[in-house]
N, C-alpha and C positions, 0 to 999 in steps of 0.2 A: 454408564456405557461399559459394556464388557471389554475385557483386555484386548481380545482379538479385534473388535471393532475400533478400539482406540488406536491400535497399531496400523490398521488399514487407513484410518483417518489421517494419521501422521504421514504415511507413505504417499497417499493420494494428494495431500496438501503440499508436500514437498515437490512432488512431480508437477503439479499445476503451477507452482511458483517458478520452478526451473524452466518449464516450457514457456512461461510468460516472459522470461528474459530479465526478470528483476533480481538484482543481487540482494539477497537477504541473509540474515544471520544463520539460518538453518543450512545454507549451502556449503558451509565449511565446518570441519570438525573442530577447528581451533577457536570458534566463536563461542561466546558464553551466552546462555539463555538470559534474556533481559538486557543485554548490552546493546548500545546503539552502534550501528555499523553504517559507514557512508554508502550511499547509493552510487554505484560506479557509472551508471548511465541514466542521468536524469532526463535525457531526451526520449527514453522509453515511453511508448504511447500510454501504457498503463499508469506510469508515474504522472505524466502530464494530465491524464484524465482525472486522477485523484486530486491534483491541484485545482483543476477547473471545478470539480464538484465541491471542493472546500470553499471556493469563492462563491459559488452559487448558493451553498447553504448559508454562508455568512450574510449574503444579500437578502435572505428571507426575513431578516430582522430589520429591514428598512435601509440597508446600506446599498450603494450602487457602484461597487468596484467592478472593473472590467479586467478579467483574467488575461494576462499576457503569456506567462510561462513559469514553470518551476525552474529555478536556477541552481538549487542544491537541495540535498536532503539526506536523511538517515532512516534506517529501519531498525525496529526492535521486535524481536520474536517474543511474544507473550502468549496469551491464549487467543492467538490470531497474530496480526502484524500491526504495529504502530508505525506510521510514516510521519516523520517530522520534516516538513517541507518548508523551504524558503521560496516564496512566490513573488513574482513581479506582477503588479496590477496597477491599473490606472484608477485614480480617484479624481474624477473630473479631468483636468488637464495635467495633473501631477502624477508622475510615475513614483510608486512606492514599493518598498519591500515589506512583506508580511510573513509571519511564521504561522503555520497551521499544523496541528497534529491530527492525523486521520487514522482511525482504527478500522481495520478490515479483518473480517473473519470469514473463512471459507467454510461453508456447510455443504456437505454432500447429502442430498435429500434421499437418494437411492443409488444403489450400485448392484446391478444384477447381471448375470451372464446372459448372453444372447444365444438362442438355440439356432442351430442350422449352420 
């Protein structure tokens, strides 16, 4: 990837994350690349969506957990974003806490000016 494209990728990725309202390590200059940072708002729809997807993926291997909610989590800026989430889920009639690490990478397929 050319240097100019890489910078555009970083700027667009940061903009998308900030617009999404998720607190990530990239949002502050004092954060260290690769450090885990607490998620300030785990009730954010995107964070809850990732937790639900983690349970759904886990259930593909024959499990039958029922997602309830993400109760806490951290993010780590790497070549994308790792989310380390603590999830409440039902296993039969028993409520349990589970930890899932979800990797998310934003890929911009195209970015072109519009004419007119």
